[in-house]
mmCIF file of the N, C-alpha and C atoms, coordinates in Angstrom:
data_MODEL
# 
_entry.id   MODEL 
# 
loop_
_atom_site.group_PDB 
_atom_site.id 
_atom_site.type_symbol 
_atom_site.label_atom_id 
_atom_site.label_alt_id 
_atom_site.label_comp_id 
_atom_site.label_asym_id 
_atom_site.label_entity_id 
_atom_site.label_seq_id 
_atom_site.pdbx_PDB_ins_code 
_atom_site.Cartn_x 
_atom_site.Cartn_y 
_atom_site.Cartn_z 
_atom_site.occupancy 
_atom_site.B_iso_or_equiv 
_atom_site.pdbx_formal_charge 
_atom_site.auth_seq_id 
_atom_site.auth_comp_id 
_atom_site.auth_asym_id 
_atom_site.auth_atom_id 
_atom_site.pdbx_PDB_model_num 
ATOM 1   N N  . UNK A 1 1  ? 18.904  121.267 -52.731 1.00 0.00 ? 1  UNK A N  1 
ATOM 2   C CA . UNK A 1 1  ? 18.439  122.543 -52.755 1.00 0.00 ? 1  UNK A CA 1 
ATOM 3   C C  . UNK A 1 1  ? 17.366  122.352 -51.583 1.00 0.00 ? 1  UNK A C  1 
ATOM 4   N N  . UNK A 1 2  ? 17.208  122.942 -50.750 1.00 0.00 ? 2  UNK A N  1 
ATOM 5   C CA . UNK A 1 2  ? 16.356  123.092 -49.517 1.00 0.00 ? 2  UNK A CA 1 
ATOM 6   C C  . UNK A 1 2  ? 15.055  123.631 -50.066 1.00 0.00 ? 2  UNK A C  1 
ATOM 7   N N  . UNK A 1 3  ? 13.844  123.757 -49.278 1.00 0.00 ? 3  UNK A N  1 
ATOM 8   C CA . UNK A 1 3  ? 12.628  124.394 -49.637 1.00 0.00 ? 3  UNK A CA 1 
ATOM 9   C C  . UNK A 1 3  ? 13.090  126.014 -49.594 1.00 0.00 ? 3  UNK A C  1 
ATOM 10  N N  . UNK A 1 4  ? 12.123  126.548 -50.349 1.00 0.00 ? 4  UNK A N  1 
ATOM 11  C CA . UNK A 1 4  ? 12.170  127.908 -50.652 1.00 0.00 ? 4  UNK A CA 1 
ATOM 12  C C  . UNK A 1 4  ? 11.572  128.931 -49.324 1.00 0.00 ? 4  UNK A C  1 
ATOM 13  N N  . UNK A 1 5  ? 12.198  129.862 -49.113 1.00 0.00 ? 5  UNK A N  1 
ATOM 14  C CA . UNK A 1 5  ? 11.614  130.813 -48.024 1.00 0.00 ? 5  UNK A CA 1 
ATOM 15  C C  . UNK A 1 5  ? 10.094  130.908 -48.028 1.00 0.00 ? 5  UNK A C  1 
ATOM 16  N N  . UNK A 1 6  ? 9.447   130.698 -46.769 1.00 0.00 ? 6  UNK A N  1 
ATOM 17  C CA . UNK A 1 6  ? 8.077   131.004 -46.872 1.00 0.00 ? 6  UNK A CA 1 
ATOM 18  C C  . UNK A 1 6  ? 7.169   129.752 -47.054 1.00 0.00 ? 6  UNK A C  1 
ATOM 19  N N  . UNK A 1 7  ? 7.893   128.637 -47.582 1.00 0.00 ? 7  UNK A N  1 
ATOM 20  C CA . UNK A 1 7  ? 7.072   127.377 -47.672 1.00 0.00 ? 7  UNK A CA 1 
ATOM 21  C C  . UNK A 1 7  ? 6.758   126.678 -46.408 1.00 0.00 ? 7  UNK A C  1 
ATOM 22  N N  . UNK A 1 8  ? 5.752   126.275 -46.110 1.00 0.00 ? 8  UNK A N  1 
ATOM 23  C CA . UNK A 1 8  ? 5.473   125.696 -44.595 1.00 0.00 ? 8  UNK A CA 1 
ATOM 24  C C  . UNK A 1 8  ? 6.314   124.448 -44.865 1.00 0.00 ? 8  UNK A C  1 
ATOM 25  N N  . UNK A 1 9  ? 6.459   124.154 -43.435 1.00 0.00 ? 9  UNK A N  1 
ATOM 26  C CA . UNK A 1 9  ? 7.471   122.612 -43.305 1.00 0.00 ? 9  UNK A CA 1 
ATOM 27  C C  . UNK A 1 9  ? 6.420   121.489 -43.182 1.00 0.00 ? 9  UNK A C  1 
ATOM 28  N N  . UNK A 1 10 ? 6.687   120.477 -44.275 1.00 0.00 ? 10 UNK A N  1 
ATOM 29  C CA . UNK A 1 10 ? 5.477   119.493 -44.531 1.00 0.00 ? 10 UNK A CA 1 
ATOM 30  C C  . UNK A 1 10 ? 5.382   118.611 -43.278 1.00 0.00 ? 10 UNK A C  1 
ATOM 31  N N  . UNK A 1 11 ? 6.567   118.131 -42.612 1.00 0.00 ? 11 UNK A N  1 
ATOM 32  C CA . UNK A 1 11 ? 6.499   117.110 -41.564 1.00 0.00 ? 11 UNK A CA 1 
ATOM 33  C C  . UNK A 1 11 ? 5.909   117.969 -40.250 1.00 0.00 ? 11 UNK A C  1 
ATOM 34  N N  . UNK A 1 12 ? 6.251   119.274 -40.127 1.00 0.00 ? 12 UNK A N  1 
ATOM 35  C CA . UNK A 1 12 ? 5.880   120.043 -38.862 1.00 0.00 ? 12 UNK A CA 1 
ATOM 36  C C  . UNK A 1 12 ? 4.183   120.157 -39.156 1.00 0.00 ? 12 UNK A C  1 
ATOM 37  N N  . UNK A 1 13 ? 3.930   120.412 -40.332 1.00 0.00 ? 13 UNK A N  1 
ATOM 38  C CA . UNK A 1 13 ? 2.514   120.510 -40.432 1.00 0.00 ? 13 UNK A CA 1 
ATOM 39  C C  . UNK A 1 13 ? 1.574   119.382 -40.025 1.00 0.00 ? 13 UNK A C  1 
ATOM 40  N N  . UNK A 1 14 ? 2.327   118.347 -40.532 1.00 0.00 ? 14 UNK A N  1 
ATOM 41  C CA . UNK A 1 14 ? 1.541   116.842 -40.428 1.00 0.00 ? 14 UNK A CA 1 
ATOM 42  C C  . UNK A 1 14 ? 1.485   116.562 -38.792 1.00 0.00 ? 14 UNK A C  1 
ATOM 43  N N  . UNK A 1 15 ? 2.852   116.624 -38.356 1.00 0.00 ? 15 UNK A N  1 
ATOM 44  C CA . UNK A 1 15 ? 2.860   116.416 -37.048 1.00 0.00 ? 15 UNK A CA 1 
ATOM 45  C C  . UNK A 1 15 ? 1.772   117.350 -35.947 1.00 0.00 ? 15 UNK A C  1 
ATOM 46  N N  . UNK A 1 16 ? 1.729   118.504 -36.000 1.00 0.00 ? 16 UNK A N  1 
ATOM 47  C CA . UNK A 1 16 ? 0.848   119.360 -35.669 1.00 0.00 ? 16 UNK A CA 1 
ATOM 48  C C  . UNK A 1 16 ? -0.524  119.016 -35.719 1.00 0.00 ? 16 UNK A C  1 
ATOM 49  N N  . UNK A 1 17 ? -1.151  118.528 -37.062 1.00 0.00 ? 17 UNK A N  1 
ATOM 50  C CA . UNK A 1 17 ? -2.354  118.297 -37.403 1.00 0.00 ? 17 UNK A CA 1 
ATOM 51  C C  . UNK A 1 17 ? -2.800  116.891 -36.423 1.00 0.00 ? 17 UNK A C  1 
ATOM 52  N N  . UNK A 1 18 ? -1.796  115.953 -36.307 1.00 0.00 ? 18 UNK A N  1 
ATOM 53  C CA . UNK A 1 18 ? -2.185  114.779 -35.740 1.00 0.00 ? 18 UNK A CA 1 
ATOM 54  C C  . UNK A 1 18 ? -2.134  115.033 -34.358 1.00 0.00 ? 18 UNK A C  1 
ATOM 55  N N  . UNK A 1 19 ? -1.080  115.859 -33.549 1.00 0.00 ? 19 UNK A N  1 
ATOM 56  C CA . UNK A 1 19 ? -1.440  116.215 -32.153 1.00 0.00 ? 19 UNK A CA 1 
ATOM 57  C C  . UNK A 1 19 ? -2.682  116.938 -31.985 1.00 0.00 ? 19 UNK A C  1 
ATOM 58  N N  . UNK A 1 20 ? -3.174  117.738 -32.824 1.00 0.00 ? 20 UNK A N  1 
ATOM 59  C CA . UNK A 1 20 ? -4.184  118.503 -32.427 1.00 0.00 ? 20 UNK A CA 1 
ATOM 60  C C  . UNK A 1 20 ? -5.522  117.552 -32.452 1.00 0.00 ? 20 UNK A C  1 
ATOM 61  N N  . UNK A 1 21 ? -5.427  116.586 -33.487 1.00 0.00 ? 21 UNK A N  1 
ATOM 62  C CA . UNK A 1 21 ? -6.511  115.503 -33.123 1.00 0.00 ? 21 UNK A CA 1 
ATOM 63  C C  . UNK A 1 21 ? -6.517  114.599 -32.088 1.00 0.00 ? 21 UNK A C  1 
ATOM 64  N N  . UNK A 1 22 ? -5.126  114.354 -31.886 1.00 0.00 ? 22 UNK A N  1 
ATOM 65  C CA . UNK A 1 22 ? -4.842  113.433 -30.542 1.00 0.00 ? 22 UNK A CA 1 
ATOM 66  C C  . UNK A 1 22 ? -5.437  114.269 -29.321 1.00 0.00 ? 22 UNK A C  1 
ATOM 67  N N  . UNK A 1 23 ? -5.081  115.539 -29.149 1.00 0.00 ? 23 UNK A N  1 
ATOM 68  C CA . UNK A 1 23 ? -5.452  116.326 -28.145 1.00 0.00 ? 23 UNK A CA 1 
ATOM 69  C C  . UNK A 1 23 ? -7.200  116.593 -27.897 1.00 0.00 ? 23 UNK A C  1 
ATOM 70  N N  . UNK A 1 24 ? -7.621  116.634 -29.238 1.00 0.00 ? 24 UNK A N  1 
ATOM 71  C CA . UNK A 1 24 ? -9.096  116.882 -29.046 1.00 0.00 ? 24 UNK A CA 1 
ATOM 72  C C  . UNK A 1 24 ? -9.737  115.645 -28.752 1.00 0.00 ? 24 UNK A C  1 
ATOM 73  N N  . UNK A 1 25 ? -9.405  114.691 -28.974 1.00 0.00 ? 25 UNK A N  1 
ATOM 74  C CA . UNK A 1 25 ? -10.188 113.180 -28.795 1.00 0.00 ? 25 UNK A CA 1 
ATOM 75  C C  . UNK A 1 25 ? -10.005 113.244 -27.174 1.00 0.00 ? 25 UNK A C  1 
ATOM 76  N N  . UNK A 1 26 ? -8.464  113.398 -26.743 1.00 0.00 ? 26 UNK A N  1 
ATOM 77  C CA . UNK A 1 26 ? -8.429  113.275 -25.077 1.00 0.00 ? 26 UNK A CA 1 
ATOM 78  C C  . UNK A 1 26 ? -9.183  114.127 -24.289 1.00 0.00 ? 26 UNK A C  1 
ATOM 79  N N  . UNK A 1 27 ? -9.417  115.422 -24.634 1.00 0.00 ? 27 UNK A N  1 
ATOM 80  C CA . UNK A 1 27 ? -10.141 116.343 -23.945 1.00 0.00 ? 27 UNK A CA 1 
ATOM 81  C C  . UNK A 1 27 ? -11.817 116.120 -24.052 1.00 0.00 ? 27 UNK A C  1 
ATOM 82  N N  . UNK A 1 28 ? -12.097 115.505 -25.226 1.00 0.00 ? 28 UNK A N  1 
ATOM 83  C CA . UNK A 1 28 ? -13.593 115.125 -25.281 1.00 0.00 ? 28 UNK A CA 1 
ATOM 84  C C  . UNK A 1 28 ? -13.840 113.745 -24.547 1.00 0.00 ? 28 UNK A C  1 
ATOM 85  N N  . UNK A 1 29 ? -12.829 113.130 -24.089 1.00 0.00 ? 29 UNK A N  1 
ATOM 86  C CA . UNK A 1 29 ? -12.859 111.995 -23.313 1.00 0.00 ? 29 UNK A CA 1 
ATOM 87  C C  . UNK A 1 29 ? -12.938 112.130 -21.925 1.00 0.00 ? 29 UNK A C  1 
ATOM 88  N N  . UNK A 1 30 ? -12.483 113.429 -21.619 1.00 0.00 ? 30 UNK A N  1 
ATOM 89  C CA . UNK A 1 30 ? -12.439 113.409 -20.004 1.00 0.00 ? 30 UNK A CA 1 
ATOM 90  C C  . UNK A 1 30 ? -13.721 113.700 -19.446 1.00 0.00 ? 30 UNK A C  1 
ATOM 91  N N  . UNK A 1 31 ? -14.242 112.919 -18.278 1.00 0.00 ? 31 UNK A N  1 
ATOM 92  C CA . UNK A 1 31 ? -15.456 112.938 -17.738 1.00 0.00 ? 31 UNK A CA 1 
ATOM 93  C C  . UNK A 1 31 ? -15.086 114.043 -16.481 1.00 0.00 ? 31 UNK A C  1 
ATOM 94  N N  . UNK A 1 32 ? -15.196 115.268 -16.647 1.00 0.00 ? 32 UNK A N  1 
ATOM 95  C CA . UNK A 1 32 ? -15.261 116.274 -15.617 1.00 0.00 ? 32 UNK A CA 1 
ATOM 96  C C  . UNK A 1 32 ? -15.847 116.129 -14.251 1.00 0.00 ? 32 UNK A C  1 
ATOM 97  N N  . UNK A 1 33 ? -17.014 115.363 -14.607 1.00 0.00 ? 33 UNK A N  1 
ATOM 98  C CA . UNK A 1 33 ? -17.895 115.214 -13.212 1.00 0.00 ? 33 UNK A CA 1 
ATOM 99  C C  . UNK A 1 33 ? -17.406 114.069 -12.463 1.00 0.00 ? 33 UNK A C  1 
ATOM 100 N N  . UNK A 1 34 ? -16.352 113.255 -12.965 1.00 0.00 ? 34 UNK A N  1 
ATOM 101 C CA . UNK A 1 34 ? -15.880 112.302 -12.118 1.00 0.00 ? 34 UNK A CA 1 
ATOM 102 C C  . UNK A 1 34 ? -14.320 112.682 -11.431 1.00 0.00 ? 34 UNK A C  1 
ATOM 103 N N  . UNK A 1 35 ? -14.000 114.046 -11.892 1.00 0.00 ? 35 UNK A N  1 
ATOM 104 C CA . UNK A 1 35 ? -12.877 114.445 -11.226 1.00 0.00 ? 35 UNK A CA 1 
ATOM 105 C C  . UNK A 1 35 ? -12.984 115.037 -9.798  1.00 0.00 ? 35 UNK A C  1 
ATOM 106 N N  . UNK A 1 36 ? -12.321 114.729 -8.928  1.00 0.00 ? 36 UNK A N  1 
ATOM 107 C CA . UNK A 1 36 ? -12.298 115.634 -7.551  1.00 0.00 ? 36 UNK A CA 1 
ATOM 108 C C  . UNK A 1 36 ? -11.802 116.919 -7.772  1.00 0.00 ? 36 UNK A C  1 
ATOM 109 N N  . UNK A 1 37 ? -12.106 117.815 -6.786  1.00 0.00 ? 37 UNK A N  1 
ATOM 110 C CA . UNK A 1 37 ? -11.740 119.295 -6.823  1.00 0.00 ? 37 UNK A CA 1 
ATOM 111 C C  . UNK A 1 37 ? -10.386 119.460 -6.986  1.00 0.00 ? 37 UNK A C  1 
ATOM 112 N N  . UNK A 1 38 ? -9.384  118.503 -6.406  1.00 0.00 ? 38 UNK A N  1 
ATOM 113 C CA . UNK A 1 38 ? -7.926  119.091 -6.808  1.00 0.00 ? 38 UNK A CA 1 
ATOM 114 C C  . UNK A 1 38 ? -7.587  118.723 -8.328  1.00 0.00 ? 38 UNK A C  1 
ATOM 115 N N  . UNK A 1 39 ? -8.173  117.738 -8.724  1.00 0.00 ? 39 UNK A N  1 
ATOM 116 C CA . UNK A 1 39 ? -7.944  117.247 -10.161 1.00 0.00 ? 39 UNK A CA 1 
ATOM 117 C C  . UNK A 1 39 ? -8.539  118.427 -11.093 1.00 0.00 ? 39 UNK A C  1 
ATOM 118 N N  . UNK A 1 40 ? -9.722  118.784 -10.854 1.00 0.00 ? 40 UNK A N  1 
ATOM 119 C CA . UNK A 1 40 ? -10.298 119.987 -11.591 1.00 0.00 ? 40 UNK A CA 1 
ATOM 120 C C  . UNK A 1 40 ? -9.501  121.143 -11.583 1.00 0.00 ? 40 UNK A C  1 
ATOM 121 N N  . UNK A 1 41 ? -8.997  121.376 -10.381 1.00 0.00 ? 41 UNK A N  1 
ATOM 122 C CA . UNK A 1 41 ? -8.054  122.807 -10.152 1.00 0.00 ? 41 UNK A CA 1 
ATOM 123 C C  . UNK A 1 41 ? -6.913  122.275 -11.310 1.00 0.00 ? 41 UNK A C  1 
ATOM 124 N N  . UNK A 1 42 ? -6.208  121.309 -11.066 1.00 0.00 ? 42 UNK A N  1 
ATOM 125 C CA . UNK A 1 42 ? -5.079  121.123 -11.819 1.00 0.00 ? 42 UNK A CA 1 
ATOM 126 C C  . UNK A 1 42 ? -5.392  121.216 -13.287 1.00 0.00 ? 42 UNK A C  1 
ATOM 127 N N  . UNK A 1 43 ? -6.133  120.545 -13.763 1.00 0.00 ? 43 UNK A N  1 
ATOM 128 C CA . UNK A 1 43 ? -6.793  120.773 -15.165 1.00 0.00 ? 43 UNK A CA 1 
ATOM 129 C C  . UNK A 1 43 ? -7.002  122.167 -15.579 1.00 0.00 ? 43 UNK A C  1 
ATOM 130 N N  . UNK A 1 44 ? -7.711  122.822 -14.718 1.00 0.00 ? 44 UNK A N  1 
ATOM 131 C CA . UNK A 1 44 ? -7.759  124.509 -14.985 1.00 0.00 ? 44 UNK A CA 1 
ATOM 132 C C  . UNK A 1 44 ? -6.456  125.060 -15.020 1.00 0.00 ? 44 UNK A C  1 
ATOM 133 N N  . UNK A 1 45 ? -5.561  124.927 -14.072 1.00 0.00 ? 45 UNK A N  1 
ATOM 134 C CA . UNK A 1 45 ? -4.184  125.383 -14.121 1.00 0.00 ? 45 UNK A CA 1 
ATOM 135 C C  . UNK A 1 45 ? -3.341  125.020 -15.451 1.00 0.00 ? 45 UNK A C  1 
ATOM 136 N N  . UNK A 1 46 ? -3.477  124.068 -15.832 1.00 0.00 ? 46 UNK A N  1 
ATOM 137 C CA . UNK A 1 46 ? -2.672  123.637 -17.256 1.00 0.00 ? 46 UNK A CA 1 
ATOM 138 C C  . UNK A 1 46 ? -3.640  124.279 -18.292 1.00 0.00 ? 46 UNK A C  1 
ATOM 139 N N  . UNK A 1 47 ? -4.743  124.234 -18.306 1.00 0.00 ? 47 UNK A N  1 
ATOM 140 C CA . UNK A 1 47 ? -5.595  124.980 -19.607 1.00 0.00 ? 47 UNK A CA 1 
ATOM 141 C C  . UNK A 1 47 ? -5.277  126.219 -19.698 1.00 0.00 ? 47 UNK A C  1 
ATOM 142 N N  . UNK A 1 48 ? -5.136  126.969 -18.490 1.00 0.00 ? 48 UNK A N  1 
ATOM 143 C CA . UNK A 1 48 ? -4.989  128.511 -18.386 1.00 0.00 ? 48 UNK A CA 1 
ATOM 144 C C  . UNK A 1 48 ? -3.732  128.955 -19.226 1.00 0.00 ? 48 UNK A C  1 
ATOM 145 N N  . UNK A 1 49 ? -2.833  127.852 -18.921 1.00 0.00 ? 49 UNK A N  1 
ATOM 146 C CA . UNK A 1 49 ? -1.451  128.463 -19.226 1.00 0.00 ? 49 UNK A CA 1 
ATOM 147 C C  . UNK A 1 49 ? -1.436  128.405 -20.940 1.00 0.00 ? 49 UNK A C  1 
ATOM 148 N N  . UNK A 1 50 ? -2.327  127.747 -21.562 1.00 0.00 ? 50 UNK A N  1 
ATOM 149 C CA . UNK A 1 50 ? -2.325  127.844 -23.077 1.00 0.00 ? 50 UNK A CA 1 
ATOM 150 C C  . UNK A 1 50 ? -3.499  128.855 -23.582 1.00 0.00 ? 50 UNK A C  1 
ATOM 151 N N  . UNK A 1 51 ? -4.233  129.069 -22.652 1.00 0.00 ? 51 UNK A N  1 
ATOM 152 C CA . UNK A 1 51 ? -5.503  129.937 -23.212 1.00 0.00 ? 51 UNK A CA 1 
ATOM 153 C C  . UNK A 1 51 ? -5.072  131.576 -22.916 1.00 0.00 ? 51 UNK A C  1 
ATOM 154 N N  . UNK A 1 52 ? -4.733  131.910 -21.749 1.00 0.00 ? 52 UNK A N  1 
ATOM 155 C CA . UNK A 1 52 ? -4.416  133.202 -21.409 1.00 0.00 ? 52 UNK A CA 1 
ATOM 156 C C  . UNK A 1 52 ? -2.824  133.688 -21.735 1.00 0.00 ? 52 UNK A C  1 
ATOM 157 N N  . UNK A 1 53 ? -2.952  134.861 -22.252 1.00 0.00 ? 53 UNK A N  1 
ATOM 158 C CA . UNK A 1 53 ? -1.385  135.312 -22.654 1.00 0.00 ? 53 UNK A CA 1 
ATOM 159 C C  . UNK A 1 53 ? -0.526  135.698 -21.247 1.00 0.00 ? 53 UNK A C  1 
ATOM 160 N N  . UNK A 1 54 ? 0.608   135.370 -21.418 1.00 0.00 ? 54 UNK A N  1 
ATOM 161 C CA . UNK A 1 54 ? 1.562   135.375 -20.428 1.00 0.00 ? 54 UNK A CA 1 
ATOM 162 C C  . UNK A 1 54 ? 1.900   136.735 -19.967 1.00 0.00 ? 54 UNK A C  1 
ATOM 163 N N  . UNK A 1 55 ? 2.152   137.179 -18.885 1.00 0.00 ? 55 UNK A N  1 
ATOM 164 C CA . UNK A 1 55 ? 2.339   138.583 -18.563 1.00 0.00 ? 55 UNK A CA 1 
ATOM 165 C C  . UNK A 1 55 ? 3.752   138.790 -18.720 1.00 0.00 ? 55 UNK A C  1 
ATOM 166 N N  . UNK A 1 56 ? 4.641   139.693 -19.288 1.00 0.00 ? 56 UNK A N  1 
ATOM 167 C CA . UNK A 1 56 ? 5.776   140.027 -19.411 1.00 0.00 ? 56 UNK A CA 1 
ATOM 168 C C  . UNK A 1 56 ? 6.330   140.758 -18.071 1.00 0.00 ? 56 UNK A C  1 
ATOM 169 N N  . UNK A 1 57 ? 7.509   140.339 -17.638 1.00 0.00 ? 57 UNK A N  1 
ATOM 170 C CA . UNK A 1 57 ? 8.073   141.178 -16.229 1.00 0.00 ? 57 UNK A CA 1 
ATOM 171 C C  . UNK A 1 57 ? 8.258   142.527 -16.789 1.00 0.00 ? 57 UNK A C  1 
ATOM 172 N N  . UNK A 1 58 ? 7.938   143.185 -15.890 1.00 0.00 ? 58 UNK A N  1 
ATOM 173 C CA . UNK A 1 58 ? 8.032   144.693 -15.793 1.00 0.00 ? 58 UNK A CA 1 
ATOM 174 C C  . UNK A 1 58 ? 9.175   144.999 -15.107 1.00 0.00 ? 58 UNK A C  1 
ATOM 175 N N  . UNK A 1 59 ? 10.182  146.096 -15.649 1.00 0.00 ? 59 UNK A N  1 
ATOM 176 C CA . UNK A 1 59 ? 11.336  146.408 -14.810 1.00 0.00 ? 59 UNK A CA 1 
ATOM 177 C C  . UNK A 1 59 ? 10.757  147.872 -14.273 1.00 0.00 ? 59 UNK A C  1 
ATOM 178 N N  . UNK A 1 60 ? 11.034  148.052 -13.187 1.00 0.00 ? 60 UNK A N  1 
ATOM 179 C CA . UNK A 1 60 ? 10.449  149.315 -12.535 1.00 0.00 ? 60 UNK A CA 1 
ATOM 180 C C  . UNK A 1 60 ? 12.198  150.042 -12.388 1.00 0.00 ? 60 UNK A C  1 
ATOM 181 N N  . UNK A 1 61 ? 12.308  151.041 -12.793 1.00 0.00 ? 61 UNK A N  1 
ATOM 182 C CA . UNK A 1 61 ? 13.602  152.049 -12.498 1.00 0.00 ? 61 UNK A CA 1 
ATOM 183 C C  . UNK A 1 61 ? 13.425  153.032 -11.730 1.00 0.00 ? 61 UNK A C  1 
ATOM 184 N N  . UNK A 1 62 ? 14.351  152.979 -10.899 1.00 0.00 ? 62 UNK A N  1 
ATOM 185 C CA . UNK A 1 62 ? 14.115  154.043 -9.896  1.00 0.00 ? 62 UNK A CA 1 
ATOM 186 C C  . UNK A 1 62 ? 15.181  155.182 -10.272 1.00 0.00 ? 62 UNK A C  1 
ATOM 187 N N  . UNK A 1 63 ? 14.931  155.957 -11.181 1.00 0.00 ? 63 UNK A N  1 
ATOM 188 C CA . UNK A 1 63 ? 16.051  157.007 -11.601 1.00 0.00 ? 63 UNK A CA 1 
ATOM 189 C C  . UNK A 1 63 ? 15.864  158.124 -10.984 1.00 0.00 ? 63 UNK A C  1 
ATOM 190 N N  . UNK A 1 64 ? 16.207  158.310 -9.615  1.00 0.00 ? 64 UNK A N  1 
ATOM 191 C CA . UNK A 1 64 ? 15.907  159.368 -8.829  1.00 0.00 ? 64 UNK A CA 1 
ATOM 192 C C  . UNK A 1 64 ? 17.359  159.931 -8.660  1.00 0.00 ? 64 UNK A C  1 
ATOM 193 N N  . UNK A 1 65 ? 17.498  161.223 -8.828  1.00 0.00 ? 65 UNK A N  1 
ATOM 194 C CA . UNK A 1 65 ? 18.818  161.906 -8.785  1.00 0.00 ? 65 UNK A CA 1 
ATOM 195 C C  . UNK A 1 65 ? 19.174  162.050 -7.177  1.00 0.00 ? 65 UNK A C  1 
ATOM 196 N N  . UNK A 1 66 ? 20.237  161.872 -6.878  1.00 0.00 ? 66 UNK A N  1 
ATOM 197 C CA . UNK A 1 66 ? 20.631  161.887 -5.354  1.00 0.00 ? 66 UNK A CA 1 
ATOM 198 C C  . UNK A 1 66 ? 20.942  163.418 -5.053  1.00 0.00 ? 66 UNK A C  1 
ATOM 199 N N  . UNK A 1 67 ? 20.072  163.679 -4.155  1.00 0.00 ? 67 UNK A N  1 
ATOM 200 C CA . UNK A 1 67 ? 20.207  165.492 -3.674  1.00 0.00 ? 67 UNK A CA 1 
ATOM 201 C C  . UNK A 1 67 ? 20.879  165.016 -2.349  1.00 0.00 ? 67 UNK A C  1 
ATOM 202 N N  . UNK A 1 68 ? 21.607  166.275 -2.100  1.00 0.00 ? 68 UNK A N  1 
ATOM 203 C CA . UNK A 1 68 ? 22.229  166.462 -0.808  1.00 0.00 ? 68 UNK A CA 1 
ATOM 204 C C  . UNK A 1 68 ? 21.296  166.567 0.568   1.00 0.00 ? 68 UNK A C  1 
ATOM 205 N N  . UNK A 1 69 ? 21.314  165.902 1.449   1.00 0.00 ? 69 UNK A N  1 
ATOM 206 C CA . UNK A 1 69 ? 20.708  165.739 2.674   1.00 0.00 ? 69 UNK A CA 1 
ATOM 207 C C  . UNK A 1 69 ? 20.348  167.067 3.336   1.00 0.00 ? 69 UNK A C  1 
ATOM 208 N N  . UNK A 1 70 ? 21.517  167.960 3.344   1.00 0.00 ? 70 UNK A N  1 
ATOM 209 C CA . UNK A 1 70 ? 21.227  169.286 3.931   1.00 0.00 ? 70 UNK A CA 1 
ATOM 210 C C  . UNK A 1 70 ? 21.762  170.204 3.043   1.00 0.00 ? 70 UNK A C  1 
ATOM 211 N N  . UNK A 1 71 ? 21.169  171.409 2.718   1.00 0.00 ? 71 UNK A N  1 
ATOM 212 C CA . UNK A 1 71 ? 21.497  172.475 2.005   1.00 0.00 ? 71 UNK A CA 1 
ATOM 213 C C  . UNK A 1 71 ? 22.006  173.601 2.714   1.00 0.00 ? 71 UNK A C  1 
ATOM 214 N N  . UNK A 1 72 ? 23.389  173.813 2.211   1.00 0.00 ? 72 UNK A N  1 
ATOM 215 C CA . UNK A 1 72 ? 24.011  174.768 3.008   1.00 0.00 ? 72 UNK A CA 1 
ATOM 216 C C  . UNK A 1 72 ? 23.701  176.177 2.592   1.00 0.00 ? 72 UNK A C  1 
ATOM 217 N N  . UNK A 1 73 ? 23.736  177.252 3.247   1.00 0.00 ? 73 UNK A N  1 
ATOM 218 C CA . UNK A 1 73 ? 23.487  178.702 2.770   1.00 0.00 ? 73 UNK A CA 1 
ATOM 219 C C  . UNK A 1 73 ? 24.860  179.420 2.720   1.00 0.00 ? 73 UNK A C  1 
ATOM 220 N N  . UNK A 1 74 ? 25.067  179.771 1.650   1.00 0.00 ? 74 UNK A N  1 
ATOM 221 C CA . UNK A 1 74 ? 26.567  180.405 1.351   1.00 0.00 ? 74 UNK A CA 1 
ATOM 222 C C  . UNK A 1 74 ? 26.492  181.819 1.181   1.00 0.00 ? 74 UNK A C  1 
# 
């Protein structure tokens, strides 16, 4: 029998915690002052992907009724 619904996965929780600790350590060890402008921009580009919400694609519908070009008087 597997785990019951709603119970967090123990392995996933452990891995996530270890990855968070690793990332925190790496971020704290980066010497931003030693990076050139290109490296700073790349770091900013990567960081923004994880901090700003992504915009969803919007679909523009052109539901315009086709009207006759010329109107005939009858």
